[in-house]
N, C-alpha and C positions, 0 to 999 in steps of 0.2 A: 310609329312603332308597329301597327299592324301590317304595313307594307314590308317592312323589314322582316317580320317574323314570317310572312307568306313566302318571301324570297328564299329564306333559310329552309323553310319547309320544302319549297319546289327543289332546291339543291339536294336535300337529303333524299327525297323520293326519286329524283333522278339518279342519284348515286347508289340507292339500295337497289332499284330495278335495272340498273345497267347490266348487271349479271342476270341473264334470263333463268338461271336456276333458282335465284331468290324467290321467284314467283312460286315454284314448287315448295319450297322451305316455308313460305309463309302462309300459303292457302291449301296446297295439296297434302303436306305432312300433317297438319292438324286433323285433317278429315281421316287420313289413313291411320293416324293414332288412335282416333276415337273408335273406328271400326275395328281396329286390331284389339284394343282393350276391351271393347264391348263383346267380341266373339271369344277372345282367348282367356280373359280373366273371368272365370265362372266359378263361384262358390257353391252353386247348387250341387247336390249329391246325385251322381249319375253313373250307372254302371260300374260301380266299384268291383274290381275282381275278388271273389268270394270263393273260398274252398269250404266244402261240407265234410264233416267226418260223423256219420251216422252210425254209431255201434250198436243201437238198439234195433234197428230196422223193423219197427213195428208200424201199424197204421197211424198210430199216434205220432211217432217221431217222423214219418213221412209227411204227415200233415203240417208239421212245425217247419220242416225243410221247404215245402211247397209254398208256404206263407212267405218265406223270404225269396224264394224264386220269382214270385208273382210281383214283387216290388221292382220298380224301374231303377231304383237307386242302386241294385245290386245285380251283378252278373257272375253266376256261377262258373268258375273256370276249371274246376277239378272236385272229384269226390275221393276223399282220403279214407284208408282203411284203419288207420290209427291216428290217435290225438297228436302224437309226436310228428307224424307225417304231415298233418295239417299246419301245425306251428312252423314246420320246416319251410312251407310254402311261404309263410310271412317273412322268415328270415331271409329267404333268397329274393324277395321282391315280387314273386308271382302272384301274391294275393295280398290285399289290404285288411281283410276281415275273415275270420274262421268261425264257422259255428260247429261247436262240438256237442253232440247228443251222447250222453253216457248210456252204457247198457242198463237195463231195468227202468228206463225212462217212463215206459207206458205203465208199469206196476207202480212207480211212485206217483205218476199222475193220478191213478185210480185211487190211491191211498190219500191223495189231497195235497201232496207237497213233492213237486218234481223241480228238477234243476236242469238249466242249459247253461252253457258257457259260451260267451262272445270273446274272442281274442282279437284285438284291434292293433293295427300298425300305429303306434302314437308318434312316429317320427314327423307325421303331418297331424298335428293336434286338432285343427279346425276340421279337417275331413273325418278323423276318428270320432270326434265329438258328434258330428252331425250322423255320422253312421250308427254310432251307438244308440242315440236318440230314436232314429227311425226303426232300427232293428228291435230296440227294446219296446217301442209302441206297437210294432206289428206282432211280436211275440205276446206281449201282455193283452192285447185284444183277443189273441187266439186263445190264451188261458182263460180269459172272462167267458168267452163263448163256450169253451169246454166245460167250465163250472156250471153254467147256466143249464146246458144240455144234460149234465148229470142230475142236477136238481130237478128238472123236469121228468126225467126217466124214474128218479126215486118216487116222486109225488105220485106219477102215473101208477107205479107198481103198488103203492100203498092205498091208492084211490083217495088221496087227499088233495085238498085245495092248494093252489100256489100262491094265495094270498099271503104276503108277508115274507115269503121265502125268495123272492127275486127282487132285492133292493138294487135300484140302478141310479147311476148319476150321468147325464148327458152332457158332454162338454162340446159347444159349438164354436169354433174360432173363426173370427172375421176379420182377416188382415185389410187395414185401410191403406188406400194410397197405392198399394201394389198387390192386388188380389192374387196375381199369378206368382208372387214371390220370385219375380225374375231378378237376377243379379244385375242385369244391365241397367235396369231403372236405377239401381242404387249406385252404380258405379260410373256411369256416363256423366252425370252432372259433376261429379268430382275430377272426371277426366278434362272437363271444360276448364275447371279452375288450373289444373296442372299445365295443360297446353298453353293457356293464356299466359301463365307466369314465365314458362320457358320462353316464348316467342317474345314477348315484350321486354323482359328483363335482360335477356341475351342481346337483343338488337340494340337497346339503348346502351348497354354497357359496352358493346364493341363499337358503337357509333363515334365516339370521342376517341377512343384509343386507335381507332384506324385514321382519324385525323392527325393524331400524334405520330403514327408510324410513317405516313406519307409526308408529313411535314406542312400540311395545310393548315393546322391549328395556329402555328405562329402568324400566318398570314391573316387569318381571321382577327386574331388578338390585335393587330395593328390598325384595323378597320374601326370606323366609328360605331360598330355593333355593340351593344352593351351585353354584359354577361346574362342578364334576365332574358333578353331576346334571343340569345344564342341557346339558352337552355330550353325555352318554349319551343323555338323553331327545331330543336333536335328531338325533343320527346313528342310534340304533338302528332306528327306523321305516324309514329308507332301506336299511339292511342286509337288513331283512327283505324289502323290495320288490325289492333287487338278487337275493336268493336265489330269490324267486318268479320272476323274469326268467330266472334260469339254468334252472329247471325248465322254464318255457315255451319258452325258445329251443332247448333240447336236444331237446324233444318235437317241435317244429316241424321241426328239422333231421334228425330221424330219419324222420319221416313223409314230408316233402316231398322231401328230398335224399338220403334213404337214408344219411345219415351215421351210422356205427356208434357206439355206446358200449360198446366192448370192455373197457374197465376198470370199476372199482367206482364206482358213484354216490356212495358215501361219500367216496371219495378225491376226486372231482370237487367236491363240496360243501365239503370241508375246505380244498382249494386255493382255492376261490372265497372261502371265509371269510377266508383269509390276504390274498387280493387286495383284498377289501373294507376291510381294515384301511388299506391304502394309499390307495385312492380316497376313502374317507371322510375319511381324514386329510387329504388333499390339498384336498379340498373345505372342511373345516373351517378349515384355513390360509388358503385363498383368501378365506373369509368375514371373517377378521380384517384383512385388507389391503385390503378393498373397502368403500367407503361406499355404493354404490348397487347394485342388481341388474344394472344393465347393465355396471358396473365388474367385478362377479363373473363375468359370462358371458364378458367379453373376457379376463379372466385365466385363466378355465378354458380356454378356447381356446388361449391362449398356451402352457399346459401340455400341452394334448392333442395338438396338431399335432406337436411335436418328438418327444413319447412314441410317436406312431403312426409317424413315419418311421424312428425308430431301435428299432422293436420286432422287426423280422424278419418283419412282417405279410405283406409282398410280397417286399421286397428282402432277400436273405440277408445276415446280419450278417458273414458271412465276406468278402463282396465289399466291405465298407466299408474305408475307409482306417483305419490302425491306431489313430490318435487318436480317431477317431470310434467305433470299436468300444469303447475305454475308457469312453466316455460311456454306452453302452449297459448298463454294469454297474449303473447306479443307476436304471434303467428297470424299474418293475414290470411294465409291459405285456408287456415281453420274456418275463419268467419265467412269467407266467401263460399266455401263448400257448403256450410250451413244454411247460407243464403240461397244458393241454387238449388239445393235440394228442397228447402222450403218452398220457394217460389214455383219451381217446376213441378214437383211431384204433389205437394200438399196445397198449392194454390194460395199461399200465403203472400202477403205484401211486405215491403220493408218496413212499414210501420207496424205490422205484427211482429216482425222480427227486429224490433228497434234496438235491442241489446247488441245483436251482430252487427247492425248497421252503424251505430255509433261508435263501437270499437273499431269497425274497418275505416270509418271517416277519420277517427283520431289518429290510428296508426298511419294512415295516409298522409295527414297533414304533418306528422311528426317526422316520417321519413322523408318527404319532400322538403321540409324546412331544413333538415340536417344536410341533406344532398345539395340544396341550394346555397346554403352557407359554405360548404366545402368547395362547391363548384365556383363560386364568386372568389374565394380566396386562391383558388388555382388559376382562374382565368384572369383576375384583375391584375 
């Protein structure tokens, strides 16, 4: 049996790499995707086009405007003379944020109650939320500093002590695992899961359908090769390719994006092996329900897109409706992303993440069993 499987694997590898372009698809494309996603997909707030409408033109209003200008998250692209003109910049897409300073702002500030208006382009809700938080925090800190200065000046004028007049609360945030809050560190481990699923599921699903199209499947069926030997021989080469892609992507992520691998590489490869059980099983199952390679590719995308959307890749699962959250329980991509982020970024082991590990192992066993039964039924 091992000799038969080895010969089938050798045949599959020769057939796969006969086209030299497949080398690029299997090894170069995953690296390019990681680099592209790491650089292009960036959720950090940076240089958001901002328009300013300062109708007060007082030292106090200029101080508020300067506080926004000094933040790297905003880039002032225009100064409007009216609030309507500033809002028009948002309507036309020239700006995503408008700071409106009304007339009388300095007088209201001196009286102890002043208002500023931030108008945000809510068509991109994530960016609008982050811009609102950063601008609100910046202007809030400015207001606290102004209030403190007024209290100090008033106490100095009366010749009284400042004891009890300047209450303060200091909040110090210490983000663990990703101190620089870099988007790439959050996204790249998930890209690993996505690329691995695309490569292994696609190749496996198209392997048998290619045999059907060129007519060699019938020739294999009349040989003494048993269905289980054919199944293992067809899937094992792609499992090896998948593990090589894991090593390649992790190396590129560490060198290019400084994504750490704080956990054990053994834990990462064990988790990858469990994940490959599901992706290869899905590919095998797709090959049994597809008559052509085109059908196999379409069916693979039909599985891939819902798995991606329900994986927590970008959108938190906790934000999804409860009914949709139940659907994510059967999504292997979800568990592997949690495992890769936990192992690479947090330094956890598969025993620490035993819930995700058991869920991934259970799904892998279930998918492989279902695919094997259907494969036997179709081949025998």
